[in-house]
C-alpha positions as CSV (number, residue, x, y, z in Angstrom):
1,M,95.7,79.0,108.1
2,S,97.7,81.5,110.1
3,G,98.5,84.7,108.3
4,L,95.3,84.7,106.3
5,P,92.9,87.7,106.5
6,N,89.7,87.3,108.5
7,F,87.3,86.3,105.7
8,Q,83.5,86.6,106.1
9,P,81.3,83.8,104.9
10,V,80.3,84.2,101.3
11,S,76.6,84.3,100.5
12,S,75.5,81.0,98.9
13,R,73.7,82.9,96.1
14,T,77.0,84.3,94.8
15,R,78.7,80.9,94.4
16,R,82.0,80.4,92.6
17,D,82.4,83.8,91.1
18,Q,82.1,85.6,94.5
19,V,84.5,83.2,96.1
20,A,87.0,83.8,93.3
21,H,86.4,87.5,93.6
22,T,86.9,87.5,97.4
23,L,90.2,85.6,97.1
24,R,91.4,87.7,94.2
25,Q,90.7,90.9,96.1
26,A,92.7,89.6,99.1
27,I,95.7,88.7,96.9
28,L,95.8,92.0,95.1
29,A,95.4,93.9,98.4
30,G,98.5,92.2,99.7
31,Q,96.6,90.4,102.4
32,M,97.8,87.0,101.1
33,P,101.4,87.5,99.9
34,G,103.1,85.3,97.4
35,G,103.8,81.8,98.8
36,T,100.7,81.8,101.1
37,Q,99.3,78.3,101.2
38,L,95.5,78.0,100.6
39,V,94.4,75.0,102.6
40,E,91.0,73.9,101.3
41,G,89.3,72.7,104.5
42,P,89.8,75.7,106.8
43,L,89.4,78.1,103.9
44,A,86.1,76.6,102.8
45,T,84.8,76.7,106.3
46,Q,85.8,80.3,106.8
47,L,84.1,81.3,103.6
48,G,81.1,79.2,104.3
49,V,81.2,77.2,101.1
50,S,81.8,73.6,100.1
51,R,85.2,72.3,99.3
52,G,84.0,71.5,95.8
53,L,82.9,75.1,95.2
54,L,86.2,76.4,96.6
55,R,88.1,74.1,94.2
56,E,86.2,75.6,91.3
57,A,87.1,79.1,92.4
58,L,90.7,78.2,92.9
59,R,90.8,76.7,89.4
60,E,89.7,80.0,88.0
61,L,92.6,81.8,89.9
62,I,95.1,79.1,88.8
63,E,94.0,79.8,85.1
64,S,94.5,83.5,85.6
65,G,98.0,83.0,87.1
66,L,97.3,84.4,90.6
67,V,97.5,80.9,92.2
68,I,99.5,77.8,91.5
69,N,99.1,74.2,92.3
70,R,102.2,72.3,93.4
71,P,101.8,68.5,93.1
72,Y,101.9,66.7,96.4
73,A,102.4,70.1,98.2
74,G,99.1,72.1,97.8
75,T,97.8,75.3,96.4
76,F,99.7,78.6,96.9
77,V,99.5,82.3,96.0
78,T,101.8,82.9,93.1
79,E,105.3,84.3,93.9
80,L,106.7,86.7,91.4
81,S,110.3,87.8,91.4
82,V,111.5,91.2,90.1
83,E,113.1,89.2,87.2
84,D,109.7,87.7,86.3
85,L,108.1,91.1,86.3
86,R,110.9,92.6,84.3
87,D,110.2,90.0,81.6
88,V,106.5,90.8,81.7
89,Y,107.2,94.5,81.4
90,E,109.5,93.9,78.4
91,I,106.6,92.1,76.6
92,R,104.1,94.8,77.6
93,H,106.4,97.5,76.2
94,V,106.5,95.9,72.8
95,L,102.7,95.2,72.8
96,E,101.6,98.6,74.0
97,A,103.9,100.6,71.6
98,Q,102.5,98.6,68.7
99,A,98.9,99.0,69.9
100,Y,99.2,102.8,70.1
101,T,101.0,102.9,66.7
102,R,98.2,100.8,65.2
103,L,95.4,102.8,66.8
104,W,96.9,106.3,66.5
105,P,95.3,107.5,63.2
106,R,92.0,105.9,64.2
107,R,91.5,107.5,67.6
108,D,88.0,108.9,67.5
109,A,85.8,110.9,69.8
110,A,84.5,107.7,71.5
111,F,88.0,106.5,72.3
112,R,89.1,109.9,73.7
113,Q,86.0,110.1,75.9
114,E,86.3,106.6,77.1
115,L,90.0,107.1,78.0
116,K,89.2,110.3,79.9
117,E,86.4,108.5,81.8
118,R,88.6,105.6,82.7
119,F,91.3,108.1,83.9
120,D,88.7,109.8,86.1
121,A,87.6,106.4,87.5
122,M,91.2,105.6,88.2
123,M,91.7,108.8,90.2
124,T,88.5,108.2,92.1
125,S,89.7,104.7,93.1
126,V,93.0,106.2,94.3
127,D,91.2,108.6,96.5
128,S,89.0,105.8,97.9
129,G,92.0,103.9,99.3
130,D,90.6,100.7,97.9
131,L,93.8,99.0,96.5
132,P,92.2,96.2,94.5
133,Q,89.8,98.7,93.0
134,E,92.7,101.0,92.2
135,I,94.6,98.2,90.5
136,H,91.5,97.2,88.5
137,A,90.9,100.8,87.4
138,E,94.5,101.2,86.3
139,F,94.4,98.2,84.1
140,R,91.1,99.3,82.6
141,F,92.8,102.6,81.7
142,H,95.8,101.0,80.1
143,G,93.7,98.2,78.5
144,L,91.6,100.5,76.4
145,V,94.2,100.8,73.6
146,Y,94.3,97.0,73.3
147,E,90.5,96.8,73.2
148,R,90.4,99.4,70.4
149,C,93.5,98.7,68.3
150,G,91.7,96.1,66.2
151,N,94.2,93.2,66.9
152,H,92.5,90.5,68.9
153,V,95.8,88.6,69.5
154,M,97.2,91.7,71.2
155,L,94.1,91.9,73.4
156,S,94.4,88.3,74.3
157,L,98.1,88.7,75.2
158,W,97.3,91.7,77.3
159,E,94.7,89.8,79.2
160,Q,97.2,87.0,79.8
161,L,99.8,89.4,81.2
162,S,97.4,91.5,83.2
163,Q,97.2,89.3,86.3
164,K,100.9,89.2,86.7
165,L,101.1,92.9,86.1
166,Q,98.4,93.5,88.7
167,L,100.2,91.3,91.2
168,G,103.4,93.2,90.6
169,F,101.5,96.5,91.1
170,A,100.1,95.1,94.4
171,I,103.6,94.1,95.5
172,C,104.8,97.6,94.9
173,Q,101.8,99.3,96.6
174,V,102.1,97.3,99.9
175,A,105.9,97.4,100.0
176,R,107.7,100.2,101.9
177,V,109.4,101.7,98.9
178,P,109.4,105.2,97.4
179,K,106.3,105.6,95.2
180,L,105.7,107.9,92.2
181,D,103.1,110.6,92.2
182,F,100.4,108.4,90.7
183,K,98.2,111.2,89.4
184,E,101.0,113.3,87.9
185,N,102.5,110.1,86.2
186,H,99.2,109.1,84.6
187,Q,98.0,112.7,83.8
188,R,101.1,113.1,81.6
189,F,100.4,109.7,80.0
190,L,96.7,110.7,79.3
191,D,97.7,114.1,77.8
192,L,100.1,112.5,75.3
193,A,97.7,109.6,74.5
194,L,95.1,112.2,73.5
195,G,97.6,114.5,71.7
196,D,99.0,114.6,68.2
197,D,102.6,113.6,68.6
198,L,103.0,109.8,68.4
199,P,106.8,109.8,68.9
200,A,106.3,111.8,72.1
201,M,103.6,109.3,73.2
202,L,105.9,106.4,72.6
203,A,108.8,108.1,74.4
204,E,106.4,108.7,77.4
205,L,105.4,105.0,77.3
206,D,109.1,104.1,77.6
207,Q,109.5,106.4,80.6
208,H,106.2,105.3,82.2
209,L,107.3,101.6,82.1
210,L,110.9,102.5,83.2
211,R,109.4,104.4,86.2
212,G,107.4,101.3,87.1
213,M,110.4,99.1,86.8
214,A,112.5,101.4,89.0
215,T,109.9,101.0,91.7
216,L,110.1,97.2,91.4
217,D,113.9,97.4,91.4
218,S,113.8,99.3,94.7
219,L,112.3,96.2,96.3
220,T,115.6,94.4,96.0
221,G,117.7,97.5,97.0
222,P,118.6,96.3,100.5
223,Q,120.1,93.1,99.1
224,R,122.4,94.9,96.7
225,S,125.9,96.0,97.7
């Protein structure tokens, strides 16, 4: 179990959800990078839970895409390549553009207020230095359009993509690569999402995702000649 963070035993009253939450937080904080093996016995002992309960929690993480099970090898934190994330971003671009186009004429006061509140919560999380909370807050911010666009399939697809996107975000945050001004980047996005110019909003969405991909591409910079 070398290389794993020093977990504290999980209270028995929290059971499977708390175990899954603890492991999810560690993965998204970069404490367990892609490829880390999760050995049941030592991990269950460290968390203070049964191996059966741990398996249930790991099953939840496998279903969400953060963890994979390799037959005859074991359970590992999912590894994502830049190419994998590029594919995910491509799908997100199509979905989010359609979600905003669909929602645009129906943005009401409740949507505007909720988006502002989620933006404020995101900025608070950035100031707190809590990376998993920052990642969660960012995806709540971007997820609102899917929740309100009225297309349940889009929302389901967003939820399926979100774990991989969050893992990609975590990879960028813990890597030593140049980072964007997070607040400035998202303030511009917020202003246009609340504005009256849909083409400008869609153009900003293009740039927003391209800036994210540029950060991911910089991870492979040293290997390029």
